[in-house]
ZAMARGU-4260 file (C-alpha; in steps of 0.2 Angstrom, whole numbers, plus 5000, padded with zeros to 4 digits):
<rodrens>
0) 5064/5132/4789 | 5060/5119/4802 | 5052/5101/4803 | 5039/5096/4815 | 5036/5077/4819
5) 5019/5074/4827 | 5016/5058/4837 | 5001/5053/4846 | 5007/5049/4863 | 5022/5058/4873
10) 5031/5041/4874 | 5033/5041/4855 | 5037/5057/4855 | 5050/5056/4867 | 5057/5040/4859
15) 5058/5048/4842 | 5069/5064/4848 | 5079/5054/4855 | 5082/5045/4838 | 5084/5060/4830
20) 5097/5066/4844 | 5107/5050/4839 | 5107/5054/4821 | 5112/5071/4824 | 5126/5066/4832
25) 5119/5070/4850 | 5113/5089/4847 | 5096/5091/4840 | 5096/5103/4826 | 5080/5108/4815
30) 5067/5094/4819 | 5057/5093/4832 | 5046/5078/4840 | 5031/5081/4849 | 5012/5080/4852
35) 4997/5089/4847 | 4993/5095/4866 | 5011/5099/4870 | 5009/5111/4854 | 4994/5119/4862
40) 5004/5131/4877 | 5015/5140/4865 | 5000/5143/4852 | 4991/5149/4864 | 5003/5160/4871
45) 5009/5166/4854 | 4990/5172/4851 | 4992/5181/4867 | 4977/5171/4876 | 4982/5168/4892
50) 4969/5157/4901 | 4978/5144/4913 | 4978/5125/4904 | 4974/5111/4918 | 4984/5099/4922
55) 4979/5082/4923 | 4976/5081/4942 | 4968/5098/4940 | 4955/5091/4929 | 4952/5077/4940
60) 4949/5088/4954 | 4937/5098/4944 | 4927/5083/4939 | 4926/5077/4957 | 4919/5095/4961
65) 4906/5093/4946 | 4901/5078/4951 | 4898/5083/4970 | 4889/5096/4963 | 4879/5087/4951
70) 4873/5075/4965 | 4864/5057/4964 | 4877/5045/4962 | 4890/5056/4964 | 4886/5065/4979
75) 4902/5062/4990 | 4913/5058/4979 | 4930/5053/4983 | 4943/5057/4973 | 4954/5042/4975
80) 4941/5030/4971 | 4936/5020/4956 | 4921/5029/4952 | 4929/5045/4953 | 4941/5040/4940
85) 4926/5032/4929 | 4920/5050/4930 | 4934/5059/4922 | 4936/5046/4909 | 4917/5048/4905
90) 4918/5066/4906 | 4934/5067/4895 | 4928/5057/4882 | 4913/5067/4879 | 4924/5084/4879
95) 4932/5076/4865 | 4918/5071/4856 | 4912/5088/4860 | 4895/5082/4866 | 4886/5099/4872
100) 4878/5095/4890 | 4860/5101/4884 | 4860/5088/4870 | 4868/5073/4884 | 4853/5080/4897
105) 4839/5079/4881 | 4844/5061/4877 | 4844/5057/4893 | 4826/5061/4896 | 4820/5051/4880
110) 4831/5036/4884 | 4821/5023/4896 | 4827/5014/4911 | 4842/5015/4921 | 4851/5022/4904
115) 4843/5037/4903 | 4845/5039/4922 | 4866/5035/4919 | 4866/5049/4906 | 4855/5062/4915
120) 4869/5060/4930 | 4882/5062/4918 | 4876/5076/4909 | 4871/5085/4924 | 4890/5083/4931
125) 4896/5088/4912 | 4885/5106/4914 | 4894/5107/4932 | 4911/5104/4925 | 4908/5117/4909
130) 4902/5130/4921 | 4916/5128/4932 | 4929/5130/4918 | 4918/5146/4913 | 4919/5152/4931
135) 4938/5149/4931 | 4941/5154/4914 | 4952/5140/4910 | 4955/5127/4899 | 4954/5108/4898
140) 4965/5097/4887 | 4949/5097/4874 | 4946/5114/4875 | 4965/5118/4875 | 4967/5109/4858
145) 4952/5118/4851 | 4957/5136/4853 | 4975/5132/4849 | 4968/5127/4832 | 4957/5142/4831
150) 4973/5153/4837 | 4984/5145/4821 | 4971/5148/4808 | 4970/5166/4815 | 4990/5168/4812
155) 4998/5164/4829 | 5013/5156/4829 | 5026/5146/4843 | 5043/5140/4841 | 5039/5123/4835
160) 5026/5131/4820 | 5038/5146/4814 | 5044/5145/4797 | 5036/5126/4795 | 5042/5119/4780
165) 5038/5099/4784 | 5025/5093/4793 | 5024/5072/4798 | 5012/5064/4807 | 5017/5047/4812
170) 5006/5033/4822 | 4987/5041/4822 | 4976/5028/4820 | 4961/5038/4827 | 4960/5059/4831
175) 4943/5067/4839 | 4937/5083/4832 | 4948/5096/4841 | 4963/5085/4838 | 4959/5086/4819
180) 4955/5103/4819 | 4974/5107/4824 | 4981/5093/4812 | 4972/5101/4798 | 4977/5119/4804
185) 4994/5113/4805 | 4994/5106/4788 | 4988/5122/4780 | 5004/5129/4786 | 5016/5117/4782
190) 5024/5118/4765 | 5024/5101/4766 | 5014/5086/4775 | 5016/5069/4778 | 5004/5059/4786
195) 5011/5041/4789 | 4996/5032/4794 | 4994/5014/4800 | 4982/5009/4786 | 4987/4993/4775
200) 4979/4996/4760 | 4979/4976/4754 | 4971/4971/4771 | 4959/4988/4773 | 4947/4976/4781
205) 4959/4973/4798 | 4961/4993/4797 | 4943/4999/4798 | 4948/5010/4814 | 4960/5020/4802
210) 4948/5026/4789 | 4939/5039/4795 | 4957/5048/4799 | 4961/5043/4781 | 4945/5051/4774
215) 4949/5068/4781 | 4966/5067/4776 | 4960/5066/4757 | 4947/5078/4760 | 4960/5093/4762
220) 4957/5099/4743 | 4960/5117/4747 | 4975/5113/4756 | 4981/5101/4742 | 4977/5114/4730
225) 4991/5126/4738 | 5001/5114/4749 | 5007/5098/4746 | 5002/5085/4755 | 5005/5065/4753
230) 4999/5049/4763 | 5011/5034/4768 | 5004/5017/4773 | 5012/5000/4778 | 5014/4991/4762
235) 5014/4970/4767 | 5026/4967/4752 | 5039/4976/4763 | 5039/4962/4776 | 5047/4943/4774
240) 5035/4931/4763 | 5031/4921/4777 | 5024/4936/4786 | 5015/4941/4772 | 5006/4925/4772
245) 5001/4927/4791 | 4995/4943/4791 | 4985/4940/4775 | 4978/4924/4783 | 4974/4934/4801
250) 4957/4935/4804 | 4951/4928/4790 | 4958/4938/4778 | 4964/4932/4760 | 4974/4918/4762
255) 4992/4918/4754 | 5005/4902/4751 | 5020/4907/4763 | 5038/4899/4760 | 5041/4882/4768
260) 5040/4878/4786 | 5057/4882/4794 | 5061/4898/4786 | 5063/4907/4803 | 5053/4923/4798
265) 5040/4919/4811 | 5044/4910/4827 | 5033/4903/4839 | 5038/4901/4859 | 5032/4899/4876
270) 5038/4897/4891 | 5031/4892/4912 | 5022/4905/4917 | 5025/4926/4916 | 5043/4922/4920
275) 5046/4908/4908 | 5039/4916/4894 | 5051/4934/4897 | 5064/4923/4897 | 5059/4913/4882
280) 5057/4931/4874 | 5075/4937/4880 | 5083/4919/4872 | 5074/4923/4855 | 5080/4941/4855
285) 5099/4935/4859 | 5098/4923/4846 | 5094/4935/4833 | 5107/4947/4838 | 5121/4935/4835
290) 5112/4930/4819 | 5118/4949/4815 | 5103/4960/4819 | 5107/4976/4828 | 5096/4980/4846
295) 5090/4996/4836 | 5083/4985/4823 | 5072/4975/4837 | 5057/4979/4848 | 5049/4970/4862
300) 5028/4973/4858 | 5020/4969/4878 | 5002/4966/4879 | 5005/4969/4899 | 5020/4980/4900
305) 5018/4985/4918 | 5018/4965/4923 | 5031/4960/4910 | 5043/4974/4911 | 5053/4970/4927
310) 5052/4950/4923 | 5058/4957/4904 | 5072/4966/4911 | 5079/4954/4922 | 5078/4940/4908
315) 5088/4952/4897 | 5100/4955/4908 | 5104/4937/4911 | 5104/4934/4892 | 5115/4950/4888
320) 5102/4959/4878 | 5102/4977/4879 | 5085/4984/4882 | 5078/5000/4886 | 5058/5007/4889
325) 5053/4996/4903 | 5040/5007/4910 | 5045/5012/4929 | 5031/5008/4942 | 5020/5021/4951
330) 5029/5033/4960 | 5019/5029/4977 | 5027/5011/4975 | 5043/5017/4978 | 5050/5013/4995
335) 5055/5031/5003 | 5040/5039/4996 | 5029/5024/5006 | 5040/5029/5022 | 5037/5047/5021
340) 5019/5044/5017 | 5018/5033/5033 | 5026/5046/5043 | 5014/5058/5038 | 4999/5047/5042
345) 5007/5043/5060 | 5007/5062/5064 | 4991/5066/5072 | 4991/5049/5080 | 5007/5038/5082
350) 4997/5019/5084 | 5006/5003/5086 | 5006/5000/5069 | 5012/5014/5063 | 5026/5013/5075
355) 5032/4997/5070 | 5034/5001/5053 | 5043/5018/5056 | 5054/5008/5068 | 5059/4995/5052
360) 5062/5010/5041 | 5079/5011/5037 | 5074/5029/5027 | 5068/5039/5042 | 5080/5044/5057
365) 5068/5055/5066 | 5071/5044/5082 | 5081/5029/5087 | 5069/5016/5088 | 5072/5001/5097
370) 5074/4987/5087 | 5063/4975/5099 | 5049/4987/5100 | 5035/4975/5094 | 5041/4963/5109
375) 5041/4976/5123 | 5025/4986/5114 | 5016/4967/5116 | 5023/4964/5134 | 5014/4981/5137
380) 4996/4976/5129 | 4999/4991/5115 | 4985/4987/5103 | 4977/4999/5089 | 4959/5006/5095
385) 4963/5002/5114 | 4978/5013/5119 | 4992/5023/5111 | 5009/5013/5111 | 5019/5027/5121
390) 5005/5026/5136 | 5004/5008/5136 | 5024/5006/5137 | 5023/5019/5153 | 5010/5012/5160
395) 5017/4995/5161 | 5035/5003/5167 | 5027/5010/5181 | 5019/4995/5187 | 5034/4985/5187
400) 5041/4987/5204 | 5053/4971/5209 | 5070/4975/5207 | 5071/4957/5195 | 5060/4967/5181
405) 5072/4985/5183 | 5079/4976/5164 | 5063/4977/5157 | 5057/4993/5164 | 5072/5003/5159
410) 5068/4995/5140 | 5052/4999/5141 | 5055/5017/5144 | 5068/5020/5132 | 5056/5012/5120
415) 5042/5024/5127 | 5055/5040/5125 | 5059/5035/5107 | 5041/5036/5101 | 5039/5053/5111
420) 5054/5060/5102 | 5046/5052/5086 | 5030/5060/5090 | 5036/5078/5093 | 5047/5077/5075
425) 5031/5074/5068 | 5021/5087/5077 | 5022/5103/5065 | 5013/5090/5052 | 4997/5092/5061
430) 4991/5109/5060 | 4979/5114/5044 | 4988/5123/5031 | 4987/5126/5012 | 4994/5116/5000
435) 5009/5126/4996 | 5011/5126/5014 | 5010/5107/5014 | 5025/5106/5002 | 5035/5118/5012
440) 5032/5105/5027 | 5034/5089/5017 | 5052/5097/5012 | 5055/5100/5030 | 5052/5081/5034
445) 5062/5076/5021 | 5077/5086/5028 | 5073/5082/5047 | 5071/5063/5044 | 5088/5063/5035
450) 5079/5052/5019 | 5092/5059/5007 | 5107/5056/5018 | 5101/5039/5023 | 5095/5033/5005
455) 5112/5040/4998 | 5120/5024/5009 | 5114/5012/4998 | 5121/5004/4982 | 5124/5017/4969
460) 5111/5011/4957 | 5097/5009/4972 | 5104/5027/4979 | 5101/5035/4963 | 5084/5028/4962
465) 5079/5033/4980 | 5084/5051/4978 | 5075/5051/4961 | 5061/5046/4971 | 5061/5059/4985
470) 5064/5074/4973 | 5048/5067/4963 | 5038/5067/4978 | 5042/5083/4981 | 5037/5087/4964
475) 5021/5078/4968 | 5017/5089/4982 | 5020/5106/4971 | 5009/5097/4958 | 4995/5095/4971
480) 4995/5114/4974 | 4997/5120/4958 | 4981/5109/4955 | 4972/5116/4968 | 4977/5134/4963
485) 4971/5131/4946 | 4954/5124/4953 | 4953/5140/4962 | 4956/5131/4980 | 4974/5139/4982
490) 4970/5148/4999 | 4961/5135/5007 | 4967/5125/5022 | 4969/5107/5021 | 4970/5094/5034
495) 4985/5081/5034 | 4972/5067/5029 | 4966/5078/5013 | 4982/5084/5009 | 4989/5065/5012
500) 4973/5059/4999 | 4978/5072/4988 | 4996/5066/4987 | 4993/5049/4983 | 4984/5054/4969
505) 4997/5063/4961 | 5010/5047/4966 | 4998/5036/4957 | 4997/5046/4942 | 5017/5048/4941
510) 5029/5036/4935 | 5043/5033/4950 | 5062/5031/4947 | 5066/5017/4933 | 5083/5008/4933
515) 5097/5015/4922 | 5096/5011/4904 | 5107/5011/4888 | 5100/5028/4879 | 5103/5021/4863
520) 5108/5003/4855 | 5096/4995/4864 | 5080/4984/4862 | 5065/4997/4865 | 5049/4990/4874
525) 5033/4996/4867 | 5015/4993/4875 | 5002/4986/4863 | 4994/5001/4864 | 5008/5008/4855
530) 5008/4996/4841 | 5000/5008/4826 | 5014/5013/4815 | 5027/5001/4825 | 5040/4996/4813
535) 5057/4986/4815 | 5066/4973/4807 | 5062/4962/4821 | 5047/4962/4833 | 5043/4949/4848
540) 5027/4949/4855 | 5023/4946/4873 | 5008/4940/4879 | 4999/4932/4862 | 4987/4924/4876
545) 4969/4921/4873 | 4967/4932/4887 | 4978/4947/4880 | 4980/4945/4862 | 4971/4955/4857
550) 4967/4965/4871 | 4949/4966/4876 | 4941/4984/4878 | 4940/4990/4896 | 4922/4990/4905
555) 4914/5008/4904 | 4905/5010/4920 | 4896/5025/4917 | 4895/5029/4898 | 4890/5013/4890
560) 4883/5006/4873 | 4864/5012/4873 | 4871/5029/4880 | 4883/5030/4866 | 4873/5026/4853
565) 4860/5040/4859 | 4870/5051/4859 | 4879/5047/4841 | 4859/5047/4833 | 4857/5064/4842
570) 4873/5071/4836 | 4871/5063/4817 | 4889/5058/4818 | 4901/5046/4828 | 4904/5057/4845
575) 4907/5042/4854 | 4917/5025/4851 | 4903/5012/4854 | 4906/4991/4858 | 4910/4987/4842
580) 4922/5000/4837 | 4932/4998/4853 | 4933/4979/4847 | 4939/4985/4830 | 4952/4994/4836
585) 4958/4980/4850 | 4959/4969/4834 | 4969/4983/4823 | 4981/4986/4837 | 4984/4968/4835
590) 4986/4967/4819 | 4998/4981/4820 | 5009/4971/4832 | 5010/4958/4819 | 5014/4969/4806
595) 5027/4978/4817 | 5042/4966/4810 | 5047/4969/4792 | 5057/4952/4793 | 5057/4943/4807
600) 5042/4941/4820 | 5041/4931/4838 | 5026/4927/4847 | 5028/4921/4864 | 5015/4917/4876
605) 5014/4910/4896 | 5011/4890/4896 | 5008/4881/4911 | 5021/4880/4923 | 5027/4875/4942
610) 5019/4893/4948 | 5001/4889/4939 | 4992/4886/4924 | 4998/4898/4908 | 4987/4903/4896
615) 4983/4895/4875 | 4990/4906/4860 | 4977/4918/4855 | 4966/4915/4839 | 4975/4929/4828
620) 4993/4919/4832 | 4984/4902/4828 | 4981/4909/4810 | 4996/4916/4809 | 5007/4901/4813
625) 4995/4890/4802 | 4996/4900/4787 | 5014/4901/4790 | 5017/4884/4793 | 5025/4886/4810
630) 5021/4871/4821 | 5015/4875/4839 | 5028/4874/4853 | 5028/4860/4866 | 5025/4865/4883
635) 5041/4867/4892 | 5052/4866/4877 | 5066/4880/4874 | 5078/4875/4890 | 5094/4877/4881
640) 5103/4861/4884 | 5122/4862/4892 | 5132/4865/4874 | 5118/4878/4869 | 5117/4889/4884
645) 5120/4907/4882 | 5119/4915/4900 | 5125/4906/4917 | 5108/4905/4924 | 5105/4893/4909
650) 5121/4883/4911 | 5118/4881/4928 | 5100/4876/4926 | 5106/4863/4911 | 5121/4857/4924
655) 5106/4855/4936 | 5096/4842/4923 | 5112/4834/4922 | 5114/4833/4940 | 5098/4825/4942
660) 5101/4811/4930 | 5117/4808/4938 | 5129/4814/4925 | 5135/4830/4941 | 5155/4828/4939
665) 5152/4828/4919 | 5144/4843/4917 | 5156/4852/4929 | 5171/4848/4918 | 5161/4853/4903
670) 5158/4870/4911 | 5176/4872/4916 | 5179/4879/4898 | 5167/4894/4904 | 5176/4898/4918
675) 5182/4890/4935 | 5170/4901/4945 | 5154/4895/4936 | 5161/4876/4935 | 5163/4879/4955
680) 5144/4886/4956 | 5138/4870/4947 | 5148/4857/4958 | 5142/4867/4973 | 5124/4868/4968
685) 5125/4848/4965 | 5134/4844/4981 | 5118/4854/4988 | 5104/4845/4979 | 5112/4830/4983
690) 5113/4833/5002 | 5095/4839/5001 | 5089/4824/4991 | 5099/4813/5005 | 5090/4823/5018
695) 5073/4821/5012 | 5076/4801/5009 | 5084/4801/5029 | 5067/4810/5035 | 5055/4797/5026
700) 5065/4782/5032 | 5067/4789/5049 | 5086/4787/5052 | 5099/4799/5054 | 5111/4808/5040
705) 5123/4822/5037 | 5111/4838/5035 | 5097/4828/5044 | 5104/4827/5060 | 5121/4815/5060
710) 5135/4824/5067 | 5152/4816/5060 | 5163/4807/5071 | 5176/4824/5070 | 5163/4833/5080
715) 5161/4822/5095 | 5172/4831/5106 | 5162/4845/5103 | 5147/4836/5106 | 5150/4830/5121
720) 5157/4845/5129 | 5139/4853/5124 | 5130/4838/5131 | 5125/4840/5150 | 5134/4831/5164
725) 5119/4828/5171 | 5103/4822/5161 | 5084/4828/5166 | 5068/4818/5162 | 5061/4830/5150
730) 5078/4831/5140 | 5077/4812/5138 | 5058/4815/5133 | 5062/4827/5121 | 5073/4816/5111
735) 5059/4801/5111 | 5046/4817/5104 | 5059/4823/5092 | 5078/4820/5090 | 5080/4834/5080
740) 5072/4847/5090 | 5083/4843/5106 | 5097/4844/5095 | 5092/4861/5089 | 5089/4867/5108
745) 5102/4854/5118 | 5117/4856/5104 | 5114/4872/5094 | 5107/4882/5107 | 5093/4887/5096
750) 5081/4897/5108 | 5062/4894/5111 | 5050/4907/5105 | 5048/4922/5116 | 5032/4923/5121
755) 5025/4942/5123 | 5005/4940/5122 | 4993/4949/5130 | 4988/4936/5142 | 4999/4928/5153
760) 5011/4917/5148 | 5009/4900/5151 | 5024/4896/5157 | 5024/4910/5170 | 5006/4904/5173
765) 5012/4886/5176 | 5026/4891/5189 | 5012/4901/5197 | 5002/4889/5199 | 5016/4876/5206
770) 5021/4890/5217 | 5004/4892/5225 | 5002/4873/5227 | 5019/4873/5236 | 5016/4889/5248
775) 4999/4882/5252 | 5005/4865/5256 | 5021/4870/5263 | 5014/4881/5277 | 5000/4867/5282
780) 5014/4854/5282 | 5026/4865/5293 | 5010/4867/5308 | 5005/4848/5304 | 4986/4854/5298
785) 4982/4838/5288 | 4972/4832/5280 | 4964/4847/5269 | 4946/4847/5270 | 4944/4858/5257
790) 4930/4871/5266 | 4930/4889/5264 | 4943/4892/5278 | 4954/4881/5267 | 4950/4890/5252
795) 4953/4908/5260 | 4969/4901/5266 | 4975/4896/5248 | 4968/4913/5242 | 4978/4924/5256
800) 4994/4914/5249 | 4989/4918/5231 | 4986/4939/5235 | 5005/4938/5240 | 5011/4929/5226
805) 5002/4939/5213 | 5007/4954/5220 | 5025/4947/5216 | 5022/4941/5199 | 5013/4959/5195
810) 5027/4968/5200 | 5041/4957/5191 | 5029/4959/5175 | 5024/4942/5173 | 5005/4941/5172
815) 5002/4950/5155 | 4992/4965/5151 | 4983/4971/5167 | 4967/4972/5158 | 4968/4955/5153
820) 4976/4949/5170 | 4959/4956/5180 | 4950/4943/5172 | 4963/4929/5170 | 4967/4933/5189
825) 4950/4927/5193 | 4950/4911/5182 | 4966/4907/5192 | 4957/4908/5207 | 4944/4899/5204
830) 4955/4884/5197 | 4964/4887/5213 | 4946/4884/5224 | 4944/4869/5213 | 4961/4862/5217
835) 4958/4865/5238 | 4942/4856/5236 | 4951/4841/5228 | 4964/4839/5241 | 4948/4836/5254
840) 4941/4823/5240 | 4957/4814/5234 | 4969/4814/5249 | 4966/4795/5251 | 4974/4794/5269
845) 4989/4800/5261 | 4999/4816/5268 | 5011/4828/5259 | 5029/4824/5263 | 5040/4832/5250
850) 5037/4848/5241 | 5047/4856/5225 | 5059/4840/5230 | 5074/4843/5220 | 5090/4829/5217
855) 5104/4832/5208 | 5111/4848/5201 | 5108/4862/5215 | 5098/4851/5226 | 5103/4843/5242
860) 5102/4826/5237 | 5113/4818/5223 | 5106/4813/5206 | 5103/4796/5202 | 5117/4786/5194
865) 5115/4774/5182 | 5130/4762/5176 | 5131/4758/5157 | 5147/4749/5155 | 5161/4761/5158
870) 5149/4776/5159 | 5140/4783/5171 | 5124/4792/5168 | 5117/4805/5180 | 5099/4809/5181
875) 5092/4826/5189 | 5076/4834/5191 | 5062/4842/5203 | 5048/4833/5209 | 5032/4844/5212
880) 5025/4833/5226 | 5027/4817/5235 | 5013/4810/5246 | 5015/4794/5259 | 5005/4785/5273
885) 5000/4767/5274 | 5016/4758/5264 | 5010/4770/5250 | 5021/4783/5240 | 5013/4793/5228
890) 5020/4807/5217 | 5011/4821/5209 | 5016/4831/5195 | 5007/4846/5192 | 5000/4849/5174
895) 4994/4865/5168 | 4985/4857/5155 | 4966/4858/5146 | 4964/4839/5144 | 4971/4823/5154
900) 4968/4812/5139 | 4987/4814/5134 | 4994/4813/5151 | 4984/4798/5155 | 4993/4789/5140
905) 5009/4792/5147 | 5004/4782/5163 | 5003/4768/5153 | 5015/4753/5156 | 5023/4754/5140
910) 5024/4772/5137 | 5037/4773/5154 | 5056/4773/5146 | 5049/4777/5130 | 5040/4793/5130
915) 5038/4795/5148 | 5055/4796/5158 | 5048/4808/5173 | 5038/4795/5180 | 5050/4780/5183
920) 5064/4794/5188 | 5055/4803/5202 | 5047/4787/5207 | 5067/4781/5211 | 5070/4796/5218
925) 5056/4797/5229 | 5059/4780/5236 | 5078/4785/5240 | 5071/4800/5249 | 5056/4790/5257
930) 5062/4773/5260 | 5051/4760/5269 | 5036/4760/5256 | 5028/4743/5248 | 5019/4751/5233
935) 5025/4765/5223 | 5012/4776/5213 | 5014/4789/5203 | 4999/4801/5194 | 4997/4820/5187
940) 4986/4832/5195 | 4977/4844/5182 | 4975/4861/5189 | 4962/4867/5177 | 4950/4852/5180
945) 4957/4848/5199 | 4958/4830/5194 | 4970/4816/5196 | 4975/4804/5182 | 4973/4786/5186
950) 4989/4782/5195 | 5001/4772/5187 | 5007/4758/5202 | 5021/4746/5206 | 5028/4737/5218
955) 5042/4742/5227 | 5054/4729/5223 | 5048/4729/5204 | 5063/4724/5194 | 5059/4740/5181
960) 5066/4749/5194 | 5083/4739/5198 | 5097/4751/5198 | 5111/4736/5202 | 5121/4729/5188
965) 5117/4713/5191 | 5101/4712/5193 | 5099/4722/5177 | 5107/4709/5169 | 5097/4695/5174
970) 5081/4707/5168 | 5090/4709/5151 | 5092/4689/5150 | 5075/4686/5153 | 5068/4700/5142
975) 5060/4710/5155 | 5063/4728/5153 | 5072/4740/5164 | 5071/4758/5166 | 5088/4761/5170
980) 5093/4750/5153 | 5081/4762/5142 | 5090/4779/5150 | 5108/4772/5144 | 5101/4768/5128
985) 5093/4785/5124 | 5110/4792/5131 | 5120/4781/5120 | 5111/4787/5105 | 5114/4805/5109
990) 5133/4803/5112 | 5133/4794/5097 | 5128/4810/5088 | 5111/4803/5081 | 5097/4815/5079
995) 5086/4810/5066 | 5072/4822/5059 | 5059/4809/5066 | 5045/4817/5078 | 5031/4808/5085
1000) 5021/4825/5084 | 5027/4843/5078 | 5013/4850/5088 | 5020/4868/5096 | 5036/4865/5089
1005) 5044/4883/5083 | 5058/4876/5072 | 5048/4871/5057 | 5059/4884/5046 | 5075/4875/5053
1010) 5069/4858/5049 | 5060/4861/5035 | 5047/4844/5035 | 5036/4850/5050 | 5021/4839/5051
1015) 5028/4827/5038 | 5041/4821/5050 | 5027/4813/5062 | 5027/4797/5068 | 5015/4787/5055
1020) 4998/4781/5064
</rodrens>
């Protein structure tokens, strides 16, 4: 004698099996829990029916074949497209409703307009699908159920139905005609049958979708005369009085006076966003467990379990609530599966994007790809659609002939060799092969890449999940081979792209490995679609907002209401669900979810929060709360105070709120009772919060503070060691632009962003132009060939100089990508022509005397010395060019800038010593090297436009340039500015360790992630 428990879905059957196994002490005897679809193969085998059963993937592939054969909108149908999924859903519904293709075609001819055209295409696809089934001699899901029912009536038996004493059908709300035939045949075989239906007689108006099944059960008169058949209902009287009143009031049902508010049977809660709602649900479950309920007595019901599951798992772990039934994500999202997929897609052509992603993967060990692969690919000008990365790397390596470029050439060749090794490892995947052979090649790739070995190095929980994902991927490849064989395409040769597309389908339909969870003694998570017939002492519903509760029916793009109504009329039965019936089903699921809790019911929805707007409670929720006298919770309510905190996270959040209110020390002391570690974490969080607040206030006040550029006195010695012995004007200007940026560069030694663009690096372009001008003018200075006339001969001379420099820079790899440099080279030459012409136009009787003149550092001239009390500030620098003649001395600084407006502003007298330290320092050094000039001038030569800014001019004896201590003292007394004093003041601030986050301009700064106040720290206009 045996007992058979039938459930509508594999999920319910699996969980029922687990509960039965737990009840039997870990070993399952007697009772079996399964689904109707799982019974069919055994019954067909018992009847000697050897027709193959299509797997879900095979049904989809056969649907695609049928759609392509039907043509029209389905011609060229892609199996991965939404249209293919919609067609598969429509054909499966037509097959479950046992709608003949001929009837559908006849109705389509009578329907006018677009509805008739849609149904006509569906009818053609259905006819092609049925024809293919006949050719293959195979059964799909609907046909298998019908055949199993017929086999059972003829006396066929399976292991589950042998000596069947008790049949229990639980949780069924609607069944198709084939399903009912199998259920009826099983009831006729069993000695006793019990149908537990999610039907509430005292709220029959809310249970309309279950009525057809109830009437079918009641119509089993012949079976009832020979066998015992009984029907069980969900009774409202089994619920707490407050829940009875709520359920009777939902959706306008008959009301009932509930108990006074605050009975605790019905609880409403909301949290900020989806994460806050999950935390509120976990907190509610933790309270019920503390009140005496066991985890097995509770359940979560989620409107969107895929989104809510991970959030709920984290929240329950934080609150110490054991939870099971969290849906894992699809297998396609597992990291090792994505890595293997990318390797497969890279086999035909290893593009740059694929190479970079494979280099970053920790799962693939096909080749030792370099860590800085992206940098070298940038340097080589490798772009998808333009070249292959290996070719680009080798081409650039071959072009680097200079000794200075040897390290880069070696790095490029190492990267190219690694890509070549990776390409060779993927070569076996390229040739066409059958699906079975593809599965074997996939296993070979996994083994050769060492995916399992690498995955096993992770933490145990992560390693288990990754190893399970790899095994599931191999099984998915076998599923693809099986599905193609069932469709008669087992011997067909597949290209790699075709196989990857089919593998994506299989992985998208398969569930990925989940995190370990309790096998028993845990709160189960159920999707809202499984709510019918669900019952527990306490139920917590997540996602009770207007958008999800009740859940709106999914759209039907192919089989819409006009076609459904017409087919139902033609068949004289409700073969297909209409929009009204689907809405009724959604409302019944929502009602069943509200009825899932017998003693306690929690309703949770996401409210507005810092991450964005939330949702308001759904209408059914509002009606239930009003009937039970439960007020709506206020948004943001529910955060536990420190004494009521149940988890470390709650305690820390409460302590943080107290710290913001100025009671941080009291919060830390209160936490010591929970453990010294938690108190230390709270104290550290309060300390960091205070430091961050102080840092922001200092930024707004444009002053230095701890954490915002103020070094403590204890680090003064270390600061002195980090500061240069000789200062450059560029460093002083960097401090004037943003003191904190100079601190990061000069003291912390943070490097600037490394450029590796296709175009020449702006720094290299500037050095090239400087070198061009220096070589051209040096040669003319050596032979006294001045003035420059700017004619064709002068331009040709400058171009000859440029040719030599171009060759050197090209050999050193400093001109960017060769294809881009070909155009940039002409632009540089045209710029050079304009500059040479401008030399003849703007010379003004002056002749170059000093070129690339260096003072201080490694130069022959000593640095400028500025006395500052007991300290001496030394200034070094390199002047691009100094012209002189007729008592005038002109300093020219080359700028590779697009616009001269900014440069012109830096030549204003008020900018000197404030944001411009180059011009005064260069004038002092030039006057010292070329004495006797009566007038000092300085300007910028804009190399792009070949124009000079309006020069700054001053008399040689101007007190602003005085370095003598006595003269400077006189100027200070008179209130006159002096460059030496300005330099000394800036250096004193630097030596004092004051580097506030106070920028004049954050444009082009690469340290925004460090200061976190980029643009906000700019000087107000």
